[in-house]
N, C-alpha and C positions, 0 to 999 in steps of 0.2 A: 493456473491463474492465481494471482495474489488475492489474499482476502481483503475485503474492504468494508468500511462502515457504511451501512445504508441509512440514509436520512430522509425523513418525510419532506417532500418539497413544499408542502403546505404549512406545516407547523414546526418542523425541525426535530421531531421526535426520532430517537434512535433505538429505544428499547421496546416499546409496545408495537412491534411490527410483526406481521405474519405473511407468509407467502403460500400461494397455491398455484399448481400447474394449470395452464390453459393452452389452447392451440397456438396462441400468439407468443407464448413464453411464460415466465413466472410473473404472476400478478401479486404485488405487494399491497397490503391494506394496513393503514395506520389505526391502531386501537384507540388513539387519543382523538383524532379529528375525523376518522373514517374515510379519509382520502384513499384512492386506489390508483396505481400506476403500474406499467410494465417495468420490471426491474432493470432491464438493459436499455430503456429509453432515456434514463437520466444519466448524464455524463458523470464520470468519476470526478470528485472534488477533493481538494487537499484538506485534510483534517485540521491543519494549522492555520492556513490563510483563507481557505474557502475557494481558492482559484480553481479553474478547470484545466490549467496547463499541466496535467498529470499524465504520465505515461508509464506503461508496464515495462520493466527492464529485467534482464536476466540476473539471477542471484545464484552465487556459488554455494552449494551444500558441501560442507567440509567435515572432516574428522581426522584425528591423529592416527596415522597408519603405522608409524614406527617411532616410538618415543616422542620426540617433539616435532616430527615431520608432519606438516599439515597437508592433506591431499584433498583435491576436489573429487567428491564421489558422486556428484549429480548436480543438476541444475534445476532451479525453480524460478519463480518470478516474484517481483516486488514492485509496488507503485512508488514512483518518485515524482515530486513536484519540482518543476524547473526552477522556481524561486526559492522555496524553503529547503530543498535538498540540492542546491546549486552545485556544490563541490562534487558530490557523488553523481549527480546527473551528468556533469562534464566528464567524469571518469568513465561512466557507462557509455557515453556517446562514442568513445574511442574503441568500443567493442569489447571492453573488459567487463566481466561479471561483477556485480556488487558483492562485497564481502558479506558473509553470513551474519557477522556481528553487528552490521549497520542497522539501526532502527530508523525507519523512514518517517519524516514529518508528515508526509502525505497520508500515512496510514494511522499515525498516533500523535496527536497534538501534544501529549505530555512527554514524549521522548526528548524533545529539545529542551523543555523547561527543566526536566529532571537530570539533564546531562547524560541521557542514555542513548545518544545518537550513534555511538560507535565512531564518532569523528576521530577518536584516538586510534582507529584502525589505520595502519600505515598505507597510504596510496602515493605512488609517484606522481609528480606534476605532469 
């Protein structure tokens, strides 16, 4: 599963959060406003636009196997926003894995601002 930023649904806090196991799942408690909720009851949201049209997609884990030959050595996952990661979202909908160098706007709002999206990663139309 892709990592994600957990945000307090009451106050928006992302740092002062703690989790504890319970029979229903992991209960998250906000250190700022003291709100509590089940971790998996809150839908994933895009770190850039705040939208909920976010889906987990397959990501290629790669390494150079012979000189400059890049090989897929495993598969992982990454969250993509249909709006903010539109080009890569369309690429992944055709069944192709997201390149490892791609930085998702759904997971990191600063990736697109800083030009670290990996949009320079070559993908065929």
